[in-house]
N, C-alpha and C positions, 0 to 999 in steps of 0.2 A: 255324222253324229246327230242324233235326233234330240231336240231340246224342247222341253215344256216350260213355258213362262207362265207362272201362276201368280195371279193378282186378284184383288177383290175390293180395294179401296181407292179413293181418289188419289192419295199420295203415292200409292204403288203404281197406278197408271202413269202419273206424271214422271216419277223417278225412273220407271222402266222404259219409258218411251224412247230414249236414245239407244238403249240396248235392242229394243224391238226394231227400230229403224235400221240399226247396223246389221242385224240379222237379215233383214230384207235386202239391204244393199249388197251383202255378201252372198246372197242366195242360199242361206243356210236352211236346213230342214228343221223348222220349229213350228210350234203352235201355241196359241194363247188359251189358257184355261182361266176363266173368270168365275170366281166363287160367288159373286153377288153379295158380298158383305155390305158394300154400299150399293144400293139398288135403285136409287131415283135417277131420273134423267140428269138433273143438275149435279149429282155427285158421281156420275158414271159416264153415260153415253156421250155427253157433250165433250168430254175430254178425248175420247176416241176420235170424235169428229174434228175437233180443233187441232189435235196433234197429228192428224192424218194417219191414224193407226188402223191396221186391218182389224176386222171384227174377230172376236174370240171364237174359236172353233167350238168351245164348250162354255156354257153358262149354267152354273149350279143353282142359281137363284136361292142361295142360302138364307138371305134376309136377316131379320133380327131375331132376338130371343135372348135367353140367358147366355152367358159365356159358354157354358157347357153345351147347351142346345146348338148354338151356332157353330162352335168348334166341331162338335160331333157330326153335324150335317156336312160340314166342309170336309172333314177327314174321310167320311164314307164316300162322298162324291168324288173327291180327288183320287182316292184309291181305285175306284171303279174305272176312271178315265186312264190312270197310269197303267193298270193291268191291260186295258184295251190297246193303248198306244205304245206301250213299252219304250219310253224315251231312255236315252243314256244319261241325261241330266235334267234336273228340275231347278229352275232359277226362281228365287224369291227375293223380296226386298222388304225390309222393315221388321216390325215387331207385333204384328196384328194376329188375330185369331186365324186368318187365312194363312199366314206364314207358318205359324206353329203347326197347324193341321197338315199343310202341304209337305213340310219338311219331315214330319213324323211319318206320313204315308209313304213318302219316297224312301226314307231310311229303312222302314220295315220291309219294303220291296227290294232292297239292295240297289237302289237307284241313287246315283250321285246327286248331291245337293250343292248348289252354288248360292250362297247367301250374299247378295250384292251389298247390302247395308243393313245393320242391325239396330239402329237407333242408339241414342245416348244412354249410357248406364246412369241410373239415379240411385240404385240400391234401396229403393222404397218398395218393399214387398207388398204394399197396399195398392200399387198401380198394376192394372192388368197387363200393360205393355212390359213392365219389368218382369213380371212372372213369365210372360211369353219369351222374353230374351233369355232368361235363365233356363227355360225348358229347351230352347234351341241350342244352348251352349253345352252340348254333350260331345 
């Protein structure tokens, strides 16, 4: 089974690190797709180094912008990689624009989605994370 681990923010890197390390330990067929939602050394590369994680096979360098711009860049980039790699499952963690876009791309390509952790529900529709949680809850 081929697995894509999609992440793009510091908390996602940290929280997915045990899963990435276990995939390595078990010799599973996986790759990391980094969206670049957090794109500075201090919010990104340093955690790969300190947690001894393999480099991402893909980095979309999505960067910042409005929520729509960022999510759109990530959605398009993730879809392109998923079509090329054809994984059996996409693993995501959290409630970020990365997670929403990756899960949507995978779902539309009929690829299974494993949502490792979805964040705490606050029911505040003014919070972008809560909007993402609701969008993922389909």
